[in-house]
SELUM-528882 format. One record per residue: residue in three letters; x, y, z of N, C-alpha, C, CB in turn. Coordinates in steps of 0.2 Angstrom, whole numbers, plus 2048, in hexadecimal, padded with zeros to 3 digits. Glycine has a CB too. Layout:
// SELUM-528882
alaXYZXYZXYZXYZ...
//
This chain:
// SELUM-528882
unkC3081E379C34820382C3881B383C2F820389unkC39816384C38811389C41810387C31809388unkC4481037EC4580E37BC4A814379C4280B377unkC4981837BC4F81E37CC5181F381C4C82537BunkC4E81C386C50820390C54817390C44821399unkC5481138DC5980D38EC5D810389C5980638DunkC5E812387C6481637FC6981B385C5F81F376unkC6681C385C6882138BC6D81E38FC6282338FunkC6981B394C6C81539BC73811398C6580D39DunkC73810390C7780A38EC7D80F38CC74804388unkC7D818389C8381A389C8581E391C8481E382unkC8081E394C8482239EC8781A39FC798243A9unkC858143A0C8B80E3A2C8D80C39DC898073A7unkC8F80F397C9380F391C99815394C8E81238AunkC9781A394C9B82239ACA181D39DC948263A2unkC9A81D3A4C9D8183AACA48183AAC9A80F3A9unkCA180F3A5CA880B3A5CAA80C3A5CAA8083A3unkCAE81039DCB481139ACB781939CCB3810393unkCB481D39FCB88213A2CB981C3ACCB282B3A2unkCB481A3AECB88133B3CBE80E3B3CB480F3B4unkCBD80E3ABCC380A3A7CC880D3A9CC280939FunkCC78133A5CCD8163A3CD18163ACCCB81E39EunkCCD81A3AECD281C3B7CD48183BACD081F3BEunkCD38153BACD38113BFCD880A3BECCD80F3C0unkCDA8073B5CDF8083B4CE480B3B1CDF8063B3unkCE48103ADCEA8183AECED8173B5CE58213AFunkCE981B3BBCEA81A3C3CEF8143C8CE381A3C5unkCEC80D3C4CF38093C2CF88053C2CF680A3C2unkCF68093BACFC8063B8D0480D3B8CF88023AEunkD008123BAD058193BCD078173C4CFF8223BDunkD078153C6D088123CBD0F80F3CCD0380D3CBunkD1080F3C7D168083C7D1D80F3C2D127FF3C0unkD1A8163BED2081C3C1D1F81C3C7D208253BEunkD1A8223CAD198223D2D1C8213D9D158203D3unkD1D81A3D8D218173DCD2A8163DBD1F8103DAunkD2C81A3D4D328153D0D348103D0D368163CFunkD2E80C3CED318043CDD358053C7D2A7FE3CDunkD357FE3C3D397FE3BCD2F7F83BBD447F93BCunkD307FA3B2D2C7F93B0D2D7F23AED2A7FD3ADunkD287ED3AED2A7E63AFD2D7E03B3D2B7E73ABunkD2F7E83B7D327E13BED2F7E53C2D3D7DE3C0unkD327DB3C7D2E7DF3CDD297E23CDD317E43CFunkD2A7E03D3D207E43D6D1B7E93D1D207EB3DDunkD1F7E93CAD1A7EC3C7D177E93C4D1B7F03C3unkD1C7E23C2D167DC3BFD117DC3C4D197D53BFunkD117DC3CAD097D73CED087E23CDD0A7D13DCunkD087E33CCD037ED3C9D007EA3C2D0B7F83C5unkD057E83BDD017E73B7CFC7E23B7D067E63B2unkCFB7DB3BCCF97D83BCCF37DC3C0CFD7D33BDunkCF17DE3C1CEF7E33C9CE97E83C2CF87EA3D0unkCED7EA3BDCEA7EE3BACE57EC3B5CEE7F13B8unkCE77E43B3CE17DE3B0CD97DF3B4CE37D63B1unkCD97E13BACD37E03BACCC7E43BCCD37DC3BDunkCD37E93BCCD07F13BDCCA7F33B6CD87F73BDunkCCA7EC3B0CC47EF3ADCBC7EC3AFCC57EF3A4unkCBD7E73B2CBA7E13B9CB67E93BDCC37DB3C0unkCBB7EA3C0CBA7EE3C4CB47F33C2CC17F13C4unkCB77F53BECB17FC3BDCAA7F83B8CB58043B7unkCAB7F53B6CA47F03B5CA17EF3BACA57E93B3unkCA57EC3BFC9F7EC3C5C9C7F63C7CA37E83CFunkCA17F63C7CA07FE3CBC9B8003C6CA88043CDunkC9A8013C1C958043BBC8E8013BCC988023B3unkC8F7F93BCC897F63BEC867F93C7C8A7ED3BDunkC897FA3CBC867FB3D0C868043D1C897F73D5unkC898083CEC8680F3CFC8080F3CAC8C8153CEunkC8080C3C4C7880B3BEC748063C4C798053B5unkC728023C9C728003C9C6C7FA3C4C758023CCunkC727F83C3C727F33BAC6E7E93BFC807F13B6unkC757E83C2C747E43C5C7B7DF3C3C6D7E23C4unkC787D93C3C7D7D33C2C7C7CE3BEC7E7D03C6unkC757CE3B9C737C83B3C797C93B1C6C7C93ACunkC7B7CD3ABC7B7C83A4C847CA3A6C767C939BunkC867C83AAC917C63A8C927C33A5C967C33ACunkC8F7BD3A2C927BB39BC987B53A0C977C3395unkC987B13A3C9E7AD3A7C9B7A73A5C9E7AE3AFunkC967A73A5C957A03A2C9779A39CC907A23A0unkC9B79739DC9E794397C9D791391CA2791398unkC9678D392C9278E38CC94789389C93794388unkC9978538FC9E77F389C99777385CA7779390unkC95776387C90771383C8E77337CC88770386unkC8E77C37DC8B77B374C9077D373C8577E36FunkC9677E372C9D782372CA277C373C9F788378unkCA177536ECA8772371CAD77136FCA976E374unkCAB772369CB0773361CB077B363CAB772357unkCAE77E363CB0783362CB5786368CA9787360unkCB378336CCB8784373CBD77F373CB5783379unkCC077A36FCC677536ACCD77D365CBE76F361unkCC7781363CC978635DCCC789363CC278A356unkCC978C369CCA79136ECD278F370CC4790374unkCD178A373CD7784376CDF786371CD5779375unkCDD78436ECE3785368CE5789362CE3780364unkCDD78E361CE079135CCE579635ECDD793358unkCE279C363CE979F364CEF79C362CEB79F36BunkCF0797364CF9796367CF879635ECFC78D36CunkCF779235BCF6793353CF9799350CEE792350unkCF679D350CF57A4350CFD7A7351CEF7A7357unkCFC7A4358D067A935AD097A5356D0D7A6364unkD0A7A1353D0C79D354D107A1348D06796358unkD077A0347D0B7A3340D0B7AA340D077A0338unkD0A7AF345D0D7B6345D147B7343D0D7B834BunkD177B2349D1D7B2349D237AD341D1C7B0350unkD1F7AA341D1F7A6339D1F7AB333D177A3338unkD1C7B0332D1A7B432CD1F7B932DD127B632CunkD207BE335D247C1336D297C1334D237C033AunkD2B7BD336D347B7332D367B532AD337AE335unkD2D7B4328D2F7B4321D2E7BA31DD2B7AF31EunkD2D7BF31FD2D7C7320D337C931DD2C7CB329unkD377C8323D3F7CA328D417C5327D417CA331unkD437BE323D497BC326D4F7BB32BD497BB324unkD537C132AD597C4329D577C3334D597CE322unkD527C7336D527C733BD4F7BE342D4E7CD33AunkD4F7BA33DD4E7B1342D557B1345D4C7A833CunkD567AE347D5C7AB34AD597A434CD607B0351unkD5E7A0348D5F799348D6379734BD5E796344unkD68799351D6C79C357D66798358D6D7A5359unkD6279C35DD5F79B365D6279F367D5F79436AunkD657A6366D6B7A936CD677AC373D707B2368unkD5E7AD36ED5C7B0374D597AB37CD567B5372unkD597A3378D5779E37CD5D79C381D55799378unkD6179A37DD6779D37FD6D79F385D6679E37EunkD6C7A3383D6D7A8389D677A7390D6E7B0386unkD617A6392D5E7A4393D5F79D398D5D7A538FunkD60798396D62794395D6C79339DD6279638CunkD6E796397D7479739AD7679C3A3D7779B395unkD707A03A0D707A33ABD6A7A33ADD727AB3AEunkD6579D3ACD6079B3B1D5D7963B0D5B7A03B3unkD6178F3A8D5D78C3A7D5E7843ADD6078B39FunkD5B77F3ABD5F7773AFD637773ADD5D7703AEunkD697713AED7076F3ACD6B7673A5D7676C3B7unkD6D76839ED6B76539BD66765396D6A76339EunkD6276A398D5C76E395D6377138CD5777839DunkD6076F386D60772381D5C77637FD6276F37EunkD5E77D37CD59780375D5577E373D5B780371unkD5577936DD4E77736BD49774372D4F771365unkD4B771376D4676D379D41771381D4B76637CunkD47778382D4477D386D3E78037FD4A783389unkD4377F37CD3B783374D36780374D3C78436AunkD37777373D2F776372D2D775379D2E76E36EunkD31776381D2B776384D2777C388D2C771386unkD2B781385D28786385D2078837FD2F788383unkD2278637BD1D787373D16780379D22781368unkD1877937CD1477537DD12778383D1576F37DunkD1277D386D1277E38FD0A785388D1D782397unkD0C786383D0778C386D0378A37ED0B797387unkD04785379CFE781378CF877E37DD0077E376unkCFF779382CF8775388CF777938FCFB76A38CunkCF8780391CF7783396CF878D395CFC77E39DunkCFA78C38DCF879338CCF179838CCF9794387unkCE979238ACE279938DCE3796392CD979A38BunkCE5793397CE379439FCE87963A1CE078D3A4unkCEF7953A2CF27983A6CF179F3A9CF77973A4unkCF07A43A5CF07AC3A8CE57AD3A5CFA7B43A1unkCE37A93AACDC7AA3A6CD87AE3AECD87A13A2unkCD97B03B4CD97B23B9CD77B93B7CDD7B03BCunkCDD7BC3B7CE17C53B3CDE7C33ADCEB7C73B2unkCDD7BF3A7CD97C13A1CD37C33A3CD87BC39DunkCCF7C23A7CC97BF3A6CC77C43ABCC77B63A8unkCCD7C83ADCCC7D03B4CCB7D33B0CD17D43B9unkCCE7D33A9CCC7D73A2CC67D63A0CD17D639DunkCC47CE39DCC07CF399CB87CF39BCC27CA394unkCBA7D03A2CB07CF3A4CB17D63A3CAB7CC3AFunkCB37DA3A4CB67E33A1CB27E3399CC17E53A0unkCB97E3396CB67E6391CB47E038ACBB7EC38EunkCB37DB38ACAF7D7387CA77D438ACB37D2385unkCA77D6392CA37D1392C9D7D7395CA67CA398unkCA07DF395C9D7E4399C9C7EA391CA47E73A1unkCA27EA38FCA37F238BCA17EE384CAD7F838CunkCA17E5380C9F7E537BC987E8379CA17E0378unkC957E0380C8B7E137EC8A7E8380C847DB383unkC8D7E9383C877F5385C8A7F737DC8D800391unkC917F7379C8F7FA374C8C7F736DC957FD374unkC8C7F0372C877EA369C807F036AC837DC36BunkC7C7F2372C777F5372C737FC36DC777F6379unkC7B7FE36AC79805369C7F805362C7980D370unkC8380035DC86801359C827FB355C8C80035BunkC867F934FC877F134CC8C7ED34EC877F0346unkC8D7E634EC917E3352C9B7E7350C8E7D934FunkC9A7E7349CA17E7348CA37F2348CA17E233EunkC9E7F3348C9E7F734ECA47F9355C977F4350unkC9D7F4357C9F7F5360CA67F035FC977EE367unkCA67EC35ACB07E735BCB17EF35CCB57E0352unkCB27F1356CB67F6355CB97FC35BCB27FA351unkCB27FB35DCB6805363CB5801368CAF810364unkCB47FA368CB47F8370CBF7F5370CAC7EE373unkCC27F5368CC67F3369CCA7F7369CC77EF367unkCCB7FD369CCE804368CCE80536ECCA808364unkCC9805374CC680837ACCD80337DCBD80737BunkCCB7FF37DCCE7F837FCD87F937FCC97F2376unkCD97FB378CE3801377CE680237CCE3809374unkCDD808379CDF81137DCE480E383CD6817381unkCDD80938BCDE80838ECE6806393CDB80638CunkCE980338BCF180338CCF580738ACF47FF38AunkCF080F38ECF581238ACFC81538ECF2817387unkCFC814395D0081539BD0981139BCFC8123A3unkD05809399D0A806397D0C805391D0A802398unkD0A80938ED0D807388D1480B389D0980A382unkD1181138BD1581A38AD1B81438FD10825391unkD1C810394D2480D399D26807397D2480C3A1unkD2180738DD2980038DD247FC388D2C7F8396unkD1D7FB38BD1A7F5389D197F2383D177F438BunkD1C7EC380D1A7EB37DD217ED373D137EE37FunkD227F2377D247F5370D297F9374D1F7F936AunkD2F7F7379D347FB37ED3480237DD3B7F837DunkD3780A37FD3880F37DD3A80F377D3C811381unkD4180E373D4580F370D43811369D4980B370unkD3D80E365D3980E35FD3B81635BD3180D361unkD39817356D3681E353D3181D355D3582134AunkD2F824353D27825355D2382435CD24822351unkD29822362D27824368D2482636BD2982536BunkD1E826370D19822372D1582036CD16826376unkD14826367D0F822364D0C81E35ED0E825363unkD0F81D35CD10817359D0F80E35BD16818358unkD13810363D1180A367D0880A36BD1780A36EunkD07810368D0081036CCFB80F364CFE81A372unkCFE812360CFA80E359CF6808359CFE80D354unkD01802357D057FD35BCFE7FC360D0E80135FunkCFA7FD365CFA7F8369CF17F8368CFE7F9370unkCEF7FF362CE97FF364CE67F935CCE4808366unkCEB7FB357CED7F5350CEB7ED354CF97F434CunkCF17EC357CEE7E735DCE97E535ECED7E9362unkCE67E9364CE07E836BCDB7E7364CDE7F0372unkCD87EA35FCD17EB359CD47E2357CD27F3352unkCDB7E1355CDA7DA350CD87D5356CE17D734BunkCDA7D635CCD97D1360CD07CE365CDF7D4365unkCCF7DA364CC77D7369CC57D5363CC17DC36DunkCC67D335CCC07D4359CC07CC359CBE7D9352unkCC57C735ACC27C235ACC37BF360CC47BF355unkCC27C1366CC17C236CCBD7C536BCC67C5370unkCB67CB36ACB17CB36ACAD7C7365CAF7D036BunkCB07C335ECAB7C135CCAA7B935FCAC7C2356unkCB07B7363CAF7B1369CAB7B036ECB37AF36CunkCA87B7370CA67BA377C9C7B8375CA87C5379unkC9D7BB36EC947BF369C947B436AC967C435BunkC987B2367C967AB363C947A6367C9C7A835FunkC997A636FC977A0377C947A5379C9F79B37DunkC917AB379C8D7B037EC937AD386C827AD37FunkC977AE386C9B7AF38ACA27B2389C9B7AB38CunkCA67B3391CAB7B738FCB27B338ECAC7BD396unkCB07AB391CB67A6394CBC7A838ECB579C395unkCB47A6387CBC7A7382CC07AA380CBD7A637EunkCBE7B0383CC27B8381CC97B5383CBF7C1386unkCC67B738ECCA7B3393CCF7AD38FCC57AF399unkCCE7A938DCD17A338BCD87A7386CCB79C387unkCD47AC37DCD87AB37ACDD7B337BCD47A9374unkCDB7B8380CE07B9385CE87B9389CDE7B7387unkCE57B138ACE87AF390CED7AA38CCE37AB397unkCED7A8383CF17A6381CF67AD37BCEF7A037FunkCF27B037DCF77B737CCFB7BA37DCF67B937CunkCFB7BB384D007BA38BD027B938BCFF7B9391unkD017AF38CD087AB38DD0D7AB387D057A338DunkD097AD384D0E7A937AD0F7AD373D087A2375unkD0F7B6378D0F7BC372D177BB372D0C7C4375unkD1D7BA377D227BC379D267B6374D227BD380unkD247B0372D287A936FD2A7AC367D227A1370unkD287B1364D2C7B135ED337B635FD277B3357unkD317B8366D387BD368D3B7BA369D397C136EunkD3D7B536CD407AF36BD467AC368D3E7AE36AunkD437AD363D477AB35BD497B0356D417A8356unkD487B6359D4B7BB357D527BE356D487BF359unkD547C0353D5B7C4354D5B7CA357D5E7C634EunkD617CE35BD5F7D235DD5E7D7358D637D3362unkD5B7DE35CD5A7E4357D557E4354D5E7E6351unkD4D7E1355D4A7E034ED467E5352D487D734BunkD417E934CD3C7EA352D367EA353D3B7ED354unkD337EB359D327E835CD267F035AD3A7E6365unkD267EF355D217F5355D1D7F134DD26800353unkD257ED34DD227E7349D1F7E1347D237E5349unkD257DD34CD237D6350D2C7D5353D1F7CE349unkD2B7CF352D287C834FD217C7354D2E7C2350unkD237CD35AD1A7CA35FD137CD35BD197CE369unkD107C735DD077C635AD067D2358CFE7C1365unkD077D435ED077DA360D0B7DF35ED077DA367unkD0E7E0357D147DE351D0F7E034DD187D734FunkD117E8347D0C7EA341D097E333AD117F233CunkD127DE33AD127DA337D147D533AD167DA332unkD147D2340D127CE343D0B7CA345D147CF347unkD0B7D1344CFF7CF346CFC7D1341CFA7D534DunkCFF7D133DCFA7CF335CF77CB335CFD7CE330unkCFB7C5336CF67BD335CEF7BE33BCFC7B5338unkCF07C233FCEA7C4343CE47C9341CED7C8346unkCEA7CA33FCE57D433ECE17CF334CF17E133BunkCE07CC331CDF7C632ECDA7C4330CE27C132EunkCDB7C3333CD77BD338CD17C033CCDC7B933DunkCD47C533ECCF7CB341CCB7CE33DCD47D1344unkCCE7CE336CC87D132FCC57CA32CCCD7D6327unkCC57C732FCC17C4329CBC7C032FCC57BF322unkCBC7C2336CB87BE339CB17C533BCBD7B933FunkCB77CB33ACB37D333ACAC7D3336CB87DA335unkCAE7D032ECAA7D032CCA37C932BCAD7D2329unkCA47C732FCA27C1332C9C7C3335CA77BE336unkC9E7C6338C997C6342C927C833EC9D7CF34AunkC917CE339C8D7CF339C887CB336C8D7D2338unkC897C3333C837C1331C847BB335C827C132AunkC877B7339C887B433CC807B2346C907B833CunkC837BC349C837BE34CC7B7C034FC877C134AunkC757C1350C707C4356C717CB358C727C135CunkC6F7D0358C717D735CC717D7360C6E7DC35DunkC707D0364C737D536CC747CA36DC697DD375unkC787D1374C797C637AC737C537CC7F7C5384unkC737BF37CC6E7BA382C707BB386C6E7B4383unkC6B7BD38EC6C7BD392C6B7B6395C6A7C2393
//
């Protein structure tokens, strides 16, 4: 009887959280067109940043509404037990971004721009005098390597406290780890629907707009969500997921700097493309099959 009550309460919390996350996130995203703003410019960027905190807000509201309390927030980093793991989390996502870009250009070599035209244009319009395209590319790459995992850590925590710190553990109470990772990834991807329609990641001019873009975002979020969720479970903390998320946000655009105009963003070269994202998908697949062998059913408190 107690187990049944617990299961029903978990289901109730999952429903409340998911509805709140979708409603608050979508309402925030929709402020952009409702205010007549241009997506990706000016105030719309601040609105997008604000939307990243709605999953955390939703988890807090759900905890208050259902009188759950705040004991299990998974905010302890647990560094001492996972020093080697944190080194991998710090540098691994950057390597993955570079791998994804390299894989895309291996498949589509004619898309690579050896002249670095995009970077040259950046320097011509707003770059400091004397800085070469090669040096700018090197500086940008080093910035991603050295500060990528922490530069966006506050807004990515705004998402991860909700997705990996609340949604994932609740799903794991009802489903297998593998099913929980898949479902949480789909929900995370679907949460992005309004901004995908506005042109986030894939623009507005691709064949199959906006449905293929929505599918592409779900594919990306499932892959990234498995990796972030695996790290969350292993470290018993959302901090690694926020670091991975931060690096992806910081470096995802880098391969696009190396591409000739006219590429299809649904395919790549960014990690969010179906082809560019394949190395990440392969890693997610490995962790997906590994997850049931190395973790227990539930998070530790």
